C-alpha positions, 0 to 999 in steps of 0.5 A: 500500500502506497504511503502518501508523504508528509511535505518536507520539513520546515526548520524551526524559526524559518517563517520568522526567519523570511520575514527577518531575512538580516536576523536570521542571517547574522543568527547564521554566520554567529552560529556557524563562526561558533560552531569553528570555535567549538572545533578548534577548541577540541583539537589535541595538542601536537594533532593538525585536526580538531576531533569534531568539526560541527560547522560542516553541519552547520555551512551543510544546513545553511547552504540547503535552505538557500538552496531549496528556498532563496534561489541561485542568488541566496546561494551566491551570497550565503556561499560568500557569507560561510566561506570569508565567516571562515576566514575570519575565525581561523585568523581570529583563532591563530590561523596563518592566513595562506592555512587560513584561507584554505581552510575556510575554501574546503569548508565551503566546497564541503556543504555545496557539494553536499547540496548539490548530491543531496539534491540530486538523490531527494528532491523532495527536499532535506528531511529526516523520516524514510530510512532513503531520506537517511541514506541520501544525507550519509551519502551527500555528508561523505561525498561533500566532505571527499571533496573537501578533503581534496582541498583541505586535508592536503592543505593540511599534509602540506603546511602542517606535514599530518600524515597524507593518508590518515589526514586524508581519512579523518577530515573525509570521517570526522566532516561526515560525521560531523554533519549527519549527527549535526543534521540528526538533531537539526530536523530531528528535532524541527521537523513537526511533521514527523509522526507521534511514536509512543515508545517500546521500552518501559520506564524502569527499562528505561531507567535501568538500560541509560544507568548501565549505558552511563557506567559502561562509559564511566569504565570505557573512560579508565580502560584502554580495551578497543573491544568494548566498543563493540559494546555499543552497538546492543546499545545503538540497536535498543535505541532504536528500536525500544527507546524513545524517538526523542530519547534516542536522538538526545542519548546518540548525541550526548555519546557522541559528545561523551565519546570525543569528551573521553578522547580529548581527555586522552582517554577512552578505547583508544588511546593507545593510537596515534591522534590522527588515527584515535580522530578516524576511531572515535568519529568513525564509531559515532557516525556508525551509531548515529546512522544505526539508531537513526536507521532503527528509529526511521524502519520503526516509524516507517513500519506505523506508517505502514501500518496506520495505513493498512489500517484504515485501509481496513476499515475503507475495506469494512465501508466500502464492503457495508456499503456495497453489501447496502447497494447490492440489497437494496438495488431494484435489479435481482441480483445472484452470485452463481458458484462454479457449479452453477448454485446460487449462493447468494440472491439480494432481496429483488431476487427473491422478490423474481423467485419466491419458491426458489431454494437456494443452492438449487442446482443447475440441473433442476431448474426446470423442475421450478421455471421454464426458460424461453426465449422471447419468441417463446422457443427452448433457450438449449441450457448450454447457451444459457446466460449462467451457463456462459459467463460459467464457461467465462464469457460475458452477457453483456443484455439479452430477454429471457422468458421465463414461466414459473407455476405462479406465472404461466404465462410468463414474464419477460427478464432482462439478463446480465452475468459475468464471470467472477474473477480468476474465471477463464474464458471459454472453459466449462464447454459441455455448459454444466460444469464450470471446469477453472470458473469461480463463478459469476454474478447475474443481474435480473430485470423484470422488463415484461412493462417495459417490452409491452410499452415498447411494442405499443410505441412501435405500434403507435409509431407506424401508425403515426407514420402510416397516418403522417403517408396517407393524410389528406392534408400535407404534413411535413416536419422541420428541424428546430435545433441549432444543425438543422433549424428550419431545415426540412427534415421530412414530408408525404405524398399530399405536401408534394402535390400540394408544392409541385416539387419531389419528396428530395427536393423539398427535403433540400429546402428549409422552411422558408423557402415555400413561402410566397417570395412577398410573405418570406420577410414576415415569414421568417420573423413569425418562425423566430419564437419556435427556435427560442422556444416562446410559442408551441403552437400557430395557424395561419393562413398564407400563400405558398409558390410551387414548382411552376411558380403558381400561387396556393393558399395553405391553412398551416397548423404548425405544433413544436413536437416534444422532444425527439431520439436526437435530443431535438424539437421537431417542429410537425407542419399541416398544410390544408389546401385552402386555395378554393375556398380563397377564391370562393371568398373572395368571389363572394367578397367581391360580389358584397363589395358590389352590392355595397356600391349598388346600394348606395351609389346611383347606376347611371352616374356612379355617384352616391346616393343619396342613402351617402350622401346623408352619411357623409353629410353626418359625418362632416357636421361630427367632425365640424363639430369637434374642429368648431368648423362649418359645413356647405351645402349646394343643391343642383337642379337641370334646367332644359334638361326635359327638353333633350329627353324629349327631342335626343330620347331618353338615351341622349338625356341620361349620356348627357348626366353622365357628362355633367356628373363628370364636369361637376367632380371636376370642379370640386375638391378631393373632401367633397362629395357629389351626389344624385338625387334622382332625375336631374338633381345633384347635391354637394356637401362642402366640408371646412367653408369656414368658421365666421358667421358669414353667409356662405360665400364658400359655399357660393364659389362652388356653385359659380364653378357647378353653373360655369361648367355646365353651361358648356354645350354638351356633346352627344351622340344626337347632336350638341345640346346646351342646359342650364342649372339652378343652384341652391346654397345653405352652410350649417354650423356645428349641431345643425340636423344633417336633413335640416341644411339639406332642406335649406339648400333644397329650398335657396334652389326651389328659389333660383329655379322660380327666379328663371333659373340659371342662377344660385340662391343662397339660404336666407331664412326658413325654407321656403314651404311651398315646396315639401321636405327633402326627406319627403322625396 
């Protein structure tokens, strides 16, 4: 099981140091200088090298941190500080300039090489959480010490006359041990991500063993017997395997310090060796004990993490099993697990409901005693080809329908069956279909689809009926797309639609909905179709024009309805188009006839002018408008003079022709808003809206009458000859609120006075109507 490692350790004080870089740098400079002074203090008289060199560990940790978080610029800066601090401390401690410079550069080289090697071995960063982290640290420390020895130990040989081999070995061991021990203390005490590990040993065991170790080191300080050092190995093993983690680290450092102090005092197990060899022996012992103890601690922690991971995995597996059990038992499909012999060893509730009388563990060979398995068409299903048998042979069955007849359901139920072999079943085993061969079993899912298949059959029949109705409908039908890809495209048509448009089905399917519309109506069609695309309208009816393939126009009653979302996920528009061209033509003919009747009822048949009825209506409207605008309405009444002589001499045909000519001349004299009407015989009347707003006698109307008299005086050339007639006219002006019959009577009376005065003249209304002439309404 993979264990997720915690993130790289963050040494104590890192967050504060980031906010105070100058303070951090000063602290590191002081720590490096103190470590160098401590190392110089451990140097024995007559020895060219110190016993320990903690500055190697400080320099490594310093540059490792800069390398990880500061970038190249920070590394160059801190490297210069390491070298400068080293030179300064060497000079202050009495070292000549040249050795001081060489040893400082050697220390810097050791730190840089160790950091570089460690980053290659452990890209995740500087930490001590797993055994491989410790090995990366040891290898990096040794590589750095070796690089530093190439310069520092060589300088000690040349400048201090140290033995070459011993000096190089002592340098490597001293720097490697110092780096490992110091990094061990720094990383293990500052890493908060290290899991808490309870000690195996009891407190009593801790006290006894620690007391014995103190006695041992006291004894070892007074005896010159090198084999005694081997007794430290069990001690280190006990620390790594049984002691508290913090105790192990502290005791390891204390032991290393004790060995160094004993050696510095001239005692210890290596007192009889040469000075440099004593340094090598002590540092090797410190390195071995530290690595051994920490390696065992790391293995304990790793085992602890693995145990935690296993426990979590076990709990997760149990939870998963409970979840799967719940799903298995509550799913709506019947689930059964079969062993290699085809016996159902596990069934869920749904499976029990489907087969309540089926005994658990029933052999497959006895299935026929309880139910009959058939194909959906009712034919027998061979036992070796059943889904369960195929799954036991290692073949998956994605899904098939099986008709199952039982005594409780003699007509049978249609079950949808899926079957899969259990893991470990080789494909193709058990060719006889009755024994599993190498089968591990099978899982079978069953779902009752009797109602579903019946519904599907009804749907298929319904679709077939719709297709038949669609294709044979007496009205044009087409399906139009409403999706983005097929918006307004014609997707399906029937034969009636082809006959209506004069286009073949292929030609219609190559067009869109708007192409069939009459060109004059196409823009309006596009606008009215947009709400269907936006989903704002689902149904509409409209009567519109369509253009046939031969260019003729047909009228159709369009009924459009949005169909439910289809299998392709897009809605469609079902259009029914009824050919109403004949009805439309009949309606237009009827409308024209009605219009002609209305025209005949309101117009004079001879001249085409409005008759008395329409004149009264126009006059009423003019008076109503005059009341709103505070204006006046004028009326001119005209009676031709000499018309009877034309009828008597030339006949009624000439008289009719003369009336038409007079009507045309009168119409030419009037304004567009005036109304000229023939009242019957040779009488005409004119309604003149808005003839003035004052209280005058209607001079404007008199001007109209004068134009009419002038027009009628001109000879009229007819087929029977040239004739001249005159006219007597009477005028009246109505104020707002005047009754239409009143003003007509006033104009009629004025015309009568003009005729009595000799004709061919105009008289205006100047009082009550003349009593000798009856009212106009009576005519």
